C-alpha positions as CSV (number, residue, x, y, z in Angstrom):
1,M,-58.2,135.5,130.4
2,A,-60.9,136.9,128.1
3,R,-63.5,134.6,126.6
4,G,-62.2,135.2,123.0
5,E,-58.6,134.3,124.2
6,S,-59.7,131.0,125.7
7,T,-61.6,129.9,122.6
8,E,-58.6,130.8,120.4
9,T,-56.4,128.7,122.7
10,E,-58.9,125.8,122.5
11,W,-59.0,126.1,118.8
12,Q,-55.2,126.0,118.6
13,D,-55.1,123.0,120.9
14,Q,-57.5,121.2,118.7
15,L,-55.4,122.0,115.7
16,L,-52.3,120.7,117.4
17,E,-54.1,117.5,118.3
18,E,-55.1,116.9,114.6
19,I,-51.6,117.3,113.2
20,P,-50.6,113.6,113.4
21,Q,-53.8,112.6,111.6
22,L,-53.3,115.3,109.0
23,R,-49.7,114.1,108.4
24,A,-50.9,110.5,108.1
25,L,-53.4,111.4,105.4
26,A,-50.7,113.6,103.7
27,L,-48.4,110.6,103.7
28,M,-51.0,108.4,102.1
29,L,-51.7,111.0,99.4
30,T,-48.1,111.8,98.6
31,G,-46.1,108.6,99.5
32,D,-43.2,110.6,100.6
33,K,-42.3,111.9,104.1
34,K,-40.8,115.2,102.9
35,H,-43.8,116.0,100.7
36,A,-46.2,114.9,103.5
37,D,-44.5,117.2,105.9
38,D,-44.7,120.0,103.4
39,L,-48.4,119.3,102.7
40,T,-49.1,119.2,106.5
41,R,-47.3,122.4,107.1
42,S,-49.2,124.1,104.2
43,T,-52.4,122.8,105.7
44,V,-51.7,124.2,109.1
45,L,-50.6,127.5,107.8
46,Q,-53.7,127.7,105.6
47,A,-55.8,126.8,108.6
48,L,-54.2,129.5,110.7
49,S,-54.6,132.1,107.9
50,D,-58.3,131.0,107.5
51,S,-58.9,131.2,111.2
52,D,-61.9,133.4,110.5
53,K,-63.5,130.5,108.7
54,I,-62.3,127.7,111.0
55,G,-61.6,129.2,114.4
56,G,-63.0,132.7,114.2
57,K,-66.6,133.8,114.3
58,A,-67.8,131.1,111.9
59,G,-65.6,128.5,113.4
60,L,-66.5,129.1,117.1
61,A,-69.7,127.1,116.6
62,R,-67.5,124.3,115.1
63,A,-65.2,124.3,118.1
64,N,-67.8,122.4,120.0
65,D,-68.1,119.9,117.2
66,P,-64.8,118.0,116.8
67,L,-66.0,116.2,113.7
68,A,-66.9,119.4,111.9
69,F,-63.5,120.8,112.9
70,R,-61.7,117.7,111.6
71,I,-63.7,117.8,108.4
72,R,-62.7,121.4,107.8
73,L,-59.1,120.6,108.3
74,V,-59.1,117.7,106.0
75,K,-60.9,119.8,103.4
76,T,-58.1,122.3,103.8
77,L,-55.5,119.6,103.3
78,R,-57.2,118.3,100.2
79,S,-57.3,121.8,98.8
80,C,-53.6,122.3,99.4
81,F,-52.9,118.9,97.8
82,Q,-55.0,119.7,94.8
83,R,-53.2,122.9,94.2
84,N,-49.9,121.0,94.2
85,P,-50.6,117.3,93.6
86,V,-47.3,115.5,94.4
87,S,-47.8,111.8,94.6
88,V,-44.8,109.5,94.7
89,T,-45.0,105.7,94.7
90,P,-42.4,104.4,97.1
91,R,-39.7,102.2,95.5
92,L,-37.8,99.3,97.0
93,A,-34.1,99.8,97.8
94,A,-31.8,98.7,95.0
95,G,-31.0,95.0,95.2
96,T,-34.1,94.2,97.3
97,S,-36.2,91.6,95.7
98,R,-40.0,91.3,96.1
99,S,-39.6,87.9,97.8
100,D,-37.1,89.5,100.3
101,V,-39.7,92.0,101.2
102,L,-42.4,89.4,101.6
103,A,-40.1,87.1,103.7
104,A,-39.1,90.0,105.9
105,A,-42.7,91.1,106.5
106,G,-43.7,87.6,107.8
107,A,-47.1,86.3,108.6
108,P,-49.9,86.4,109.4
109,F,-50.4,89.9,108.0
110,D,-48.0,90.8,105.3
111,H,-47.6,94.6,105.7
112,A,-45.3,94.9,102.7
113,H,-47.8,93.1,100.5
114,F,-50.6,95.4,101.7
115,R,-48.4,98.5,101.3
116,R,-47.5,97.5,97.7
117,A,-51.1,96.9,96.8
118,F,-52.2,100.1,98.5
119,W,-49.7,102.2,96.5
120,Q,-51.1,100.8,93.2
121,L,-54.3,102.8,93.9
122,R,-54.7,106.3,92.6
123,P,-54.3,109.1,95.2
124,D,-58.1,109.7,95.4
125,Q,-58.7,106.0,96.1
126,R,-56.0,105.9,98.8
127,E,-57.5,109.1,100.3
128,I,-61.0,107.6,100.6
129,L,-59.7,104.4,102.2
130,M,-57.6,106.5,104.6
131,L,-60.6,108.7,105.5
132,T,-63.1,105.8,106.0
133,G,-60.6,103.4,107.6
134,A,-57.6,104.8,109.5
135,S,-59.1,108.2,110.2
136,G,-62.4,106.8,111.1
137,F,-64.6,109.4,109.4
138,P,-68.2,108.3,108.8
139,I,-69.2,108.1,105.2
140,E,-71.4,111.2,105.6
141,A,-68.3,113.2,106.7
142,V,-66.3,111.8,103.8
143,A,-69.0,113.0,101.4
144,E,-68.8,116.5,103.0
145,I,-65.0,116.5,102.8
146,R,-65.0,115.4,99.2
147,E,-67.8,117.8,98.4
148,C,-70.0,115.1,96.8
149,N,-73.3,113.5,97.6
150,L,-73.5,110.5,99.9
151,S,-74.1,107.9,97.2
152,V,-71.1,109.0,95.3
153,A,-68.9,108.8,98.4
154,R,-70.2,105.3,99.1
155,S,-69.6,104.3,95.5
156,H,-66.1,105.6,95.5
157,A,-65.3,103.9,98.8
158,T,-66.7,100.6,97.6
159,R,-64.8,100.7,94.4
160,A,-61.5,101.6,96.1
161,R,-62.0,98.7,98.6
162,N,-62.9,96.3,95.8
163,L,-59.9,97.3,93.7
164,L,-57.6,97.0,96.7
165,K,-59.0,93.5,97.4
166,K,-58.5,92.5,93.7
167,I,-54.9,93.7,93.7
168,L,-54.2,91.8,97.0
169,E,-55.8,88.6,95.6
170,R,-53.9,88.9,92.3
171,E,-50.6,89.4,94.1
172,A,-51.3,86.6,96.6
173,G,-52.1,84.3,93.6
174,A,-48.9,85.2,91.9
175,E,-46.9,84.5,95.0
176,R,-48.6,81.1,95.4
177,R,-47.9,80.2,91.8
178,K,-44.3,81.3,92.2
179,A,-43.9,79.2,95.4
180,A,-45.6,76.2,93.7
181,A,-43.2,76.5,90.7
182,G,-40.3,76.8,93.1
183,N,-41.4,73.7,95.0
184,S,-41.9,71.6,91.9
185,H,-38.5,72.7,90.5
186,D,-36.9,71.7,93.8
187,G,-38.6,68.3,93.8
188,A,-37.5,67.6,90.2
189,S,-33.9,68.5,91.0
190,R,-34.0,66.2,94.1
191,R,-35.3,63.3,92.0
192,A,-32.5,63.8,89.4
193,D,-29.9,63.5,92.2
């Protein structure tokens, strides 16, 4: 096998390894599995057609730097999303109440509560939290992906985290008030009996 063929194979292997992360980010941006699959597919096709930039002569140096390779792929995904910005906020099934979802999620970590709060953020806020959190990119890489300076990336990440925290606290407070009102109503009806 020639040297060029092995590096092309290595590049394709790296691309295949990144598809689950790309799909996870696409799902966080779009909120819909079908749209996430379409966005991931568009990203992979774009990456393959841009192989001169990513995996070709310019990209061969990046093949030895997995972080630079991932940054380039995420930038491609962002570009595809910005050309066709589909964002859908998931809806609860008909007849499902908010308390049903909370009860089903259970403790100690209420995934439904978090998911609902997360989807109240704008796509760009979800994206930065996904990049810095679940995808594990350092803030410097996030700045490169988003094509902004480091202080702007830090500021956006901090604002998104603070907003998510505020939404979570607000919803938790509403649930506590609702539970307290339910308990006081139950106690009043028991005394009346």
